[in-house]
C-alpha positions in Angstrom: 21.4 2.1 25.5 22.7 -0.4 23.0 21.0 -3.7 22.7 23.0 -7.0 22.7 21.5 -8.8 19.7 24.0 -11.7 19.6 21.6 -14.3 21.0 18.9 -13.4 18.4 21.6 -13.2 15.6 23.1 -16.6 16.5 19.7 -18.3 16.8 18.8 -17.0 13.4 22.1 -18.4 12.0 21.7 -21.8 13.7 18.2 -22.3 12.3 19.5 -21.5 8.8 22.5 -23.8 9.3 20.0 -26.6 10.1 18.5 -26.2 6.6 21.8 -26.2 4.8 23.0 -29.4 3.1 26.6 -28.2 3.1 29.1 -26.3 5.2 28.3 -22.6 5.2 31.2 -20.2 5.2 31.9 -17.5 7.7 31.4 -14.9 5.0 27.9 -16.1 4.2 26.9 -16.5 7.8 28.4 -13.2 8.8 26.2 -11.5 6.2 23.2 -13.1 7.9 24.2 -11.5 11.2 24.9 -8.2 9.6 28.6 -8.3 10.6 32.0 -9.2 9.2 33.5 -12.7 9.2 36.0 -12.0 11.9 33.3 -10.9 14.3 31.2 -13.8 13.3 34.0 -16.3 14.1 34.7 -14.7 17.5 30.9 -14.8 18.3 30.7 -18.5 17.3 33.9 -19.6 19.1 32.0 -20.2 22.3 29.4 -22.3 20.5 32.1 -24.4 19.0 33.8 -24.9 22.4 30.4 -25.9 23.8 30.0 -28.5 21.1 27.0 -26.8 19.4 28.7 -26.2 16.1 31.8 -27.3 14.3 33.9 -25.6 11.7 36.5 -26.6 9.1 39.2 -24.3 7.9 40.4 -23.7 4.4 39.0 -24.2 0.9 35.7 -26.0 1.1 35.5 -25.3 4.9 32.8 -23.7 6.8 30.3 -24.2 9.7 27.7 -26.8 10.5 25.7 -27.8 13.5 27.4 -30.4 15.7 24.1 -31.6 17.2 20.5 -31.7 16.0 18.2 -28.8 16.9 16.2 -31.0 19.3 19.4 -31.4 21.4 20.2 -27.7 21.7 18.3 -25.4 24.1 18.1 -21.7 24.2 20.0 -21.9 27.5 22.8 -23.8 25.8 23.2 -21.0 23.2 22.9 -18.3 25.9 25.6 -19.9 28.0 27.9 -20.5 25.0 27.7 -16.8 24.3 29.1 -16.1 27.8 25.7 -15.4 29.5 25.2 -11.8 28.2 23.6 -9.4 30.7 19.9 -9.8 30.9 19.2 -6.4 32.5 20.7 -3.0 32.4 19.4 -2.3 35.9 22.0 -1.8 38.6 22.6 -0.4 42.0 23.8 3.2 42.7 26.6 1.8 44.8 27.7 -1.7 45.6 29.2 -0.6 49.0 26.3 1.4 50.3 26.5 2.9 53.8 22.9 4.2 53.9 20.4 1.8 55.4 17.8 2.7 52.8 20.2 2.1 49.9 21.3 -1.2 51.5 17.6 -2.3 51.6 17.0 -1.2 48.0 20.1 -3.1 46.9 19.0 -6.2 48.7 15.5 -6.2 47.2 16.9 -5.5 43.7 19.5 -8.3 44.0 16.9 -10.8 45.2 14.5 -9.8 42.5 17.1 -9.9 39.7 18.3 -13.3 41.0 14.7 -14.6 40.8 14.3 -13.3 37.3 17.6 -14.8 36.1 16.5 -18.2 37.6 13.1 -18.0 35.8 14.9 -17.0 32.6 17.3 -19.9 32.8 14.6 -22.4 33.7 12.4 -21.3 30.7 15.3 -21.2 28.3 16.4 -24.7 29.4 13.0 -26.0 28.4 13.0 -24.6 24.8 14.9 -26.5 22.2 15.8 -25.0 18.8 13.5 -27.4 16.9 10.6 -25.8 18.8 11.4 -22.4 17.3 12.3 -23.6 13.8 9.7 -22.7 11.1 7.2 -25.5 10.6 6.9 -24.9 6.9 9.7 -25.1 4.3 11.9 -22.0 4.1 14.7 -21.2 1.8 18.0 -22.7 3.0 19.9 -19.7 1.7 21.2 -17.4 4.3 20.4 -13.7 3.8 21.3 -10.4 5.2 18.7 -8.7 7.4 20.5 -5.4 8.0 
């Protein structure tokens, strides 16, 4: 199964953006995510719409944070990415006729809802400044792939 690494990738980029003293281009930031600039821009569109980042087009343009890290939660970023699926677990059938399968579906649905609530609560408590490195790091954005 393919993993969805967008949340991890975007968090990495946002923490580097915080250290930059200038706008960072889509080209530079896309390399950090191991993707191309068009995919990067599509990924970041939701963050821009949510007011987490801003961008300027054209020569001298680029991306920067729209809010300080202490005002951005992991939940903000997760929601701005469109709430990617947390689990790959699913029901055999949504329209079960078998009583056993209906009971299994109900237990799974309740458990998944509880897990999603716990996840959202915890992610809402963590701001990006809490996961930023405490010591000085290079502000240069690098490729990790």
